[in-house]
C-alpha positions as CSV (number, residue, x, y, z in Angstrom):
1,M,-48.1,-34.2,21.7
2,R,-48.9,-31.2,19.6
3,P,-45.9,-28.3,20.1
4,I,-47.0,-25.6,22.4
5,R,-45.8,-21.8,21.2
6,F,-45.2,-18.8,24.4
7,G,-45.0,-15.6,23.9
8,I,-42.8,-14.2,27.1
9,I,-43.9,-11.0,28.3
10,G,-41.5,-9.3,30.4
11,T,-37.5,-9.8,30.0
12,G,-36.3,-10.0,33.5
13,S,-34.4,-12.5,35.1
14,I,-37.3,-14.8,35.8
15,A,-37.8,-14.2,32.1
16,Q,-33.9,-15.9,31.5
17,R,-34.7,-18.6,34.3
18,F,-38.0,-19.6,32.2
19,F,-36.4,-20.0,28.9
20,A,-33.4,-22.1,30.4
21,G,-36.5,-24.5,32.3
22,L,-38.1,-24.7,28.7
23,M,-35.1,-26.9,27.6
24,H,-36.1,-29.0,29.6
25,V,-39.4,-29.2,28.3
26,P,-40.4,-31.6,25.6
27,N,-42.7,-29.8,22.6
28,A,-42.4,-26.4,23.9
29,T,-40.4,-23.3,22.4
30,V,-40.8,-19.4,22.8
31,S,-41.8,-18.2,19.5
32,A,-41.9,-14.8,20.4
33,V,-41.0,-12.0,23.1
34,Y,-42.3,-8.5,24.5
35,S,-41.2,-5.7,26.4
36,R,-42.6,-1.9,26.2
37,G,-40.0,0.1,23.6
38,G,-38.9,-3.0,22.2
39,A,-35.3,-2.8,23.1
40,K,-34.9,-5.3,26.2
41,A,-36.7,-7.6,23.8
42,R,-34.8,-7.3,21.2
43,Q,-31.7,-7.6,22.8
44,F,-33.5,-11.2,24.6
45,A,-34.7,-12.4,21.2
46,A,-30.9,-12.2,20.0
47,V,-29.3,-13.8,22.8
48,H,-32.1,-16.8,22.9
49,H,-32.5,-17.0,18.7
50,I,-36.1,-16.5,19.1
51,P,-37.5,-15.9,16.0
52,S,-40.3,-12.9,16.7
53,V,-40.1,-9.6,18.8
54,F,-42.6,-7.0,19.1
55,D,-42.8,-3.7,21.1
56,E,-46.6,-3.7,20.8
57,L,-48.9,-6.2,23.3
58,D,-51.9,-6.4,20.6
59,D,-49.3,-7.6,17.8
60,L,-48.2,-10.1,20.2
61,L,-51.1,-11.5,20.8
62,A,-52.3,-11.7,17.5
63,S,-49.3,-13.5,16.6
64,H,-49.4,-17.4,16.1
65,I,-48.8,-18.6,19.5
66,D,-50.7,-21.0,22.2
67,A,-49.8,-19.4,25.2
68,V,-47.8,-16.4,27.3
69,Y,-45.6,-16.9,30.2
70,I,-45.8,-13.3,31.8
71,A,-42.7,-12.3,33.8
72,T,-43.2,-8.6,34.6
73,P,-43.6,-6.5,37.9
74,H,-46.0,-8.0,40.4
75,P,-49.0,-4.9,39.6
76,S,-49.0,-5.5,36.0
77,H,-49.6,-9.4,36.2
78,A,-53.8,-9.1,36.5
79,A,-54.3,-6.9,33.4
80,L,-51.8,-8.3,30.9
81,S,-53.7,-11.6,32.0
82,I,-57.1,-9.8,31.1
83,A,-55.4,-9.2,28.0
84,A,-54.1,-11.9,26.7
85,L,-57.3,-14.5,27.7
86,K,-59.3,-11.8,25.8
87,A,-57.0,-12.3,22.8
88,G,-57.6,-16.3,23.1
89,K,-54.4,-17.3,25.0
90,A,-53.9,-19.8,27.8
91,V,-51.8,-17.6,30.2
92,L,-49.5,-18.9,33.1
93,C,-48.8,-16.1,35.2
94,E,-46.1,-15.4,37.5
95,K,-46.7,-15.3,41.2
96,P,-48.4,-13.3,42.5
97,A,-51.0,-13.8,40.0
98,A,-52.6,-10.3,41.5
99,T,-52.1,-7.7,44.0
100,S,-56.0,-7.4,45.1
101,L,-58.6,-9.7,45.4
102,A,-60.6,-7.8,42.8
103,D,-58.0,-7.9,40.4
104,L,-57.5,-11.9,40.6
105,D,-61.3,-12.8,40.7
106,E,-61.9,-10.3,37.5
107,V,-58.8,-12.4,35.9
108,I,-60.5,-15.7,37.0
109,A,-63.8,-14.5,35.9
110,T,-62.2,-13.7,32.1
111,A,-60.6,-16.9,31.6
112,Q,-63.7,-18.6,32.8
113,A,-65.6,-16.3,29.8
114,A,-62.9,-17.2,27.7
115,G,-62.6,-20.8,27.9
116,Q,-59.3,-20.3,28.7
117,L,-56.3,-21.9,30.4
118,Y,-55.2,-19.5,33.1
119,M,-52.3,-21.0,35.9
120,E,-50.3,-19.1,38.1
121,A,-46.8,-20.4,37.8
122,M,-46.4,-20.9,41.7
123,K,-43.6,-23.5,41.2
124,P,-42.8,-26.0,44.6
125,P,-45.5,-28.4,43.6
126,F,-44.5,-29.2,41.0
127,F,-41.1,-30.4,42.2
128,P,-40.3,-34.2,42.3
129,I,-39.2,-34.7,45.8
130,Y,-42.7,-32.6,46.1
131,Q,-44.9,-35.6,44.4
132,L,-42.7,-37.7,46.6
133,I,-43.7,-36.0,49.7
134,R,-47.6,-35.2,49.0
135,E,-47.6,-39.4,47.7
136,R,-45.5,-40.7,51.2
137,I,-48.3,-38.1,53.2
138,A,-51.3,-39.6,51.1
139,A,-50.1,-43.2,52.0
140,G,-50.2,-41.7,55.5
141,A,-46.9,-42.0,56.4
142,I,-47.2,-38.9,59.3
143,G,-51.1,-38.9,59.8
144,E,-53.3,-36.5,58.8
145,V,-51.6,-32.4,58.4
146,H,-52.6,-30.4,60.9
147,F,-49.6,-27.9,61.0
148,V,-47.6,-26.2,58.8
149,R,-44.2,-23.8,59.4
150,A,-42.4,-22.1,56.6
151,G,-40.1,-18.9,56.0
152,F,-37.4,-17.3,54.3
153,S,-35.3,-13.8,55.4
154,N,-33.0,-12.4,53.5
155,P,-31.1,-9.3,54.3
156,N,-29.1,-9.0,51.3
157,V,-31.5,-7.1,48.6
158,P,-29.6,-4.8,47.2
159,A,-31.3,-0.9,47.2
160,G,-32.9,0.2,44.4
161,H,-34.6,-3.4,44.1
162,A,-38.3,-3.8,42.6
163,V,-38.7,-5.8,46.1
164,L,-38.1,-2.5,48.1
165,D,-40.1,-0.3,45.8
166,P,-44.4,0.4,47.2
167,A,-44.8,1.4,43.6
168,Q,-44.4,-1.9,42.5
169,A,-46.1,-4.1,45.3
170,G,-42.6,-4.5,46.8
171,G,-42.4,-6.3,50.3
172,G,-41.7,-9.4,51.4
173,L,-45.4,-10.6,52.0
174,L,-46.1,-10.8,48.1
175,D,-42.8,-12.0,47.2
176,I,-41.1,-14.9,49.5
177,G,-43.8,-14.9,51.2
178,I,-46.5,-15.8,48.9
179,Y,-45.1,-19.3,48.6
180,S,-45.3,-19.7,52.5
181,A,-48.9,-19.0,52.2
182,F,-49.2,-21.6,49.1
183,L,-47.1,-24.4,51.8
184,A,-50.0,-23.6,54.4
185,V,-52.9,-23.7,51.7
186,D,-51.5,-25.9,50.0
187,W,-52.2,-28.7,53.1
188,L,-54.4,-26.5,55.8
189,G,-57.0,-25.2,53.2
190,A,-58.3,-21.0,52.9
191,A,-57.0,-19.2,56.1
192,S,-59.4,-18.2,58.3
193,E,-57.7,-16.4,60.7
194,V,-54.7,-14.5,60.2
195,H,-52.8,-12.4,63.1
196,T,-49.5,-10.7,61.8
197,L,-46.7,-9.3,63.8
198,G,-43.6,-7.6,61.8
199,R,-42.2,-4.1,60.4
200,I,-42.9,-1.4,57.5
201,G,-39.2,-0.4,56.6
202,V,-37.6,3.2,55.3
203,S,-39.2,2.9,51.7
204,G,-42.8,1.7,53.1
205,V,-43.0,-2.3,52.4
206,D,-43.1,-5.1,54.5
207,T,-39.6,-5.8,55.7
208,F,-40.7,-8.6,58.1
209,A,-43.4,-10.5,58.8
210,S,-44.6,-12.9,61.7
211,L,-47.8,-15.1,60.8
212,N,-50.1,-17.1,63.2
213,V,-52.9,-18.3,60.8
214,Q,-55.8,-20.2,61.5
215,H,-56.9,-22.6,58.8
216,E,-59.9,-24.8,57.5
217,H,-57.7,-27.8,58.5
218,G,-55.0,-26.6,61.2
219,I,-53.2,-23.9,62.0
220,S,-49.7,-22.4,60.6
221,Q,-47.0,-20.2,61.7
222,L,-45.0,-18.3,58.9
223,Y,-42.5,-15.6,58.8
224,C,-41.0,-13.9,55.8
225,G,-38.4,-10.7,55.5
226,L,-35.9,-8.6,54.0
227,D,-33.9,-7.0,56.6
228,I,-33.0,-10.2,58.9
229,A,-31.2,-13.6,58.5
230,G,-33.6,-16.5,58.3
231,S,-33.3,-20.0,56.9
232,G,-35.3,-21.2,54.3
233,E,-36.9,-24.9,55.6
234,A,-40.7,-26.0,56.0
235,L,-42.4,-28.2,58.2
236,I,-45.6,-30.6,57.6
237,G,-46.7,-31.7,60.5
238,G,-49.3,-34.5,61.2
239,S,-50.9,-36.6,63.8
240,A,-48.4,-39.4,63.3
241,G,-45.4,-37.7,62.0
242,Y,-43.6,-34.5,60.2
243,V,-42.1,-34.1,56.7
244,L,-39.1,-31.4,57.4
245,I,-38.1,-30.1,54.0
246,H,-34.9,-28.3,53.4
247,D,-33.5,-25.4,53.0
248,K,-34.8,-23.4,50.4
249,W,-38.0,-25.6,50.4
250,W,-39.5,-23.8,47.5
251,N,-36.9,-24.8,45.2
252,P,-36.9,-28.8,47.0
253,A,-34.5,-31.2,46.8
254,K,-34.0,-32.7,50.1
255,A,-36.4,-33.9,53.1
256,T,-36.7,-35.7,56.0
257,L,-39.7,-37.7,56.6
258,V,-40.2,-38.5,60.7
259,T,-42.4,-41.0,62.3
260,A,-44.1,-40.9,65.9
261,V,-41.3,-43.3,66.9
262,G,-38.7,-41.9,65.8
263,E,-38.2,-43.7,62.4
264,R,-36.2,-41.4,60.1
265,E,-36.4,-41.7,55.8
266,E,-34.2,-39.2,53.9
267,L,-35.6,-38.5,50.4
268,A,-33.5,-36.7,48.0
269,I,-34.6,-35.9,44.5
270,A,-32.1,-33.6,42.4
271,P,-33.7,-30.9,40.1
272,I,-32.9,-30.4,36.8
273,G,-33.1,-27.3,34.3
274,S,-34.0,-24.3,36.1
275,G,-36.8,-25.8,38.1
276,L,-39.3,-23.5,36.3
277,N,-39.8,-26.6,34.0
278,Y,-41.9,-28.6,36.1
279,E,-44.5,-25.9,36.5
280,T,-44.4,-25.1,32.7
281,A,-44.6,-29.1,31.6
282,H,-47.8,-29.2,33.7
283,F,-48.9,-25.8,32.0
284,C,-48.5,-27.3,28.5
285,D,-50.1,-31.1,29.2
286,L,-53.2,-28.8,30.7
287,L,-53.2,-26.7,27.5
288,R,-53.2,-29.9,25.2
289,S,-55.8,-31.8,26.9
290,G,-58.3,-29.0,26.7
291,E,-58.3,-28.1,30.4
292,L,-58.5,-24.8,31.8
293,E,-57.5,-25.3,35.9
294,S,-55.1,-27.0,37.8
295,P,-55.9,-29.5,39.7
296,M,-52.6,-28.5,41.6
297,M,-52.8,-24.8,41.4
298,S,-56.6,-24.2,41.2
299,H,-57.6,-21.0,40.9
300,A,-59.4,-21.8,44.4
301,K,-55.8,-21.8,45.9
302,T,-54.6,-18.9,44.1
303,R,-57.1,-17.1,46.0
304,A,-56.6,-18.4,49.2
305,A,-52.8,-17.7,49.4
306,L,-52.7,-14.2,48.2
307,A,-55.7,-13.3,50.4
308,M,-53.8,-14.7,53.0
309,A,-50.7,-12.3,52.3
310,L,-52.6,-9.7,51.3
311,R,-54.3,-9.7,55.0
312,A,-51.1,-9.9,56.6
313,R,-49.9,-6.7,54.5
314,E,-52.8,-4.5,55.2
315,T,-51.9,-5.1,58.7
316,L,-49.0,-3.9,59.0
317,L,-49.7,-1.2,56.7
318,G,-52.5,-0.3,59.0
319,I,-50.3,-0.2,61.8
320,A,-47.6,1.6,59.9
321,Q,-50.2,4.6,59.0
């Protein structure tokens, strides 16, 4: 396997987790890091022994890297992805891939025109336990899937956090809610109707949302919030049973499969590393093989999940106005 050299854009907590996960990905390294102003990048590089530090994006993109991992605030994702793709670099971009469908469509069109790999870093489907669940369902363990229920709500967000800042595209829907939107799309297809109840908090972001959604192949019930407590379980319901993925389902380690006649099967695979290593390993394999899109995290799934979250968000913002 040829080595894959990453350049990290951004130096926050998710970038720290990405670096930690990379220790578990064969033949992949971080060769460079960039942040505006450069001070945080230099500190990050010193801690992690990264050889190259840049305080200009163009210099990072002109360097000898194969791909970038984008770990910056939500509103910058699309523009950074487009710049990297135009510079001939593959892109692994943190969720959400963009904050509007128009921006996402431009990213995807740029990737296709440039002939470069682009993938949203949506981690759940790459965990080993999720892969096992997919195998069991594909083998007919719970029949045909027609229902998904998932969500999480965390009231312990500290004041000043980016998720509470409307200028940073904050709110529960584009933060933790995008995971549940992906889960629903992954099993049920794109949404045709999105019915939303919820509220906007004092800072102007969605602090709670409850969604009932009609999809191509079934119905989902989803919720996310920033001001009440809620468990992080997910249920995938089929015509002959269901799978319950235990808290926190987006970092899945345990699940229970129950058939229609009451037979139970406990599934458990403890993840290694930070968990981000699974999506990164998949991305590296795609890059080595010359693929331009992931079959597991396709551009269509990224778009369908974002469209769903944005429709719900627009509903709540419209009600608030």
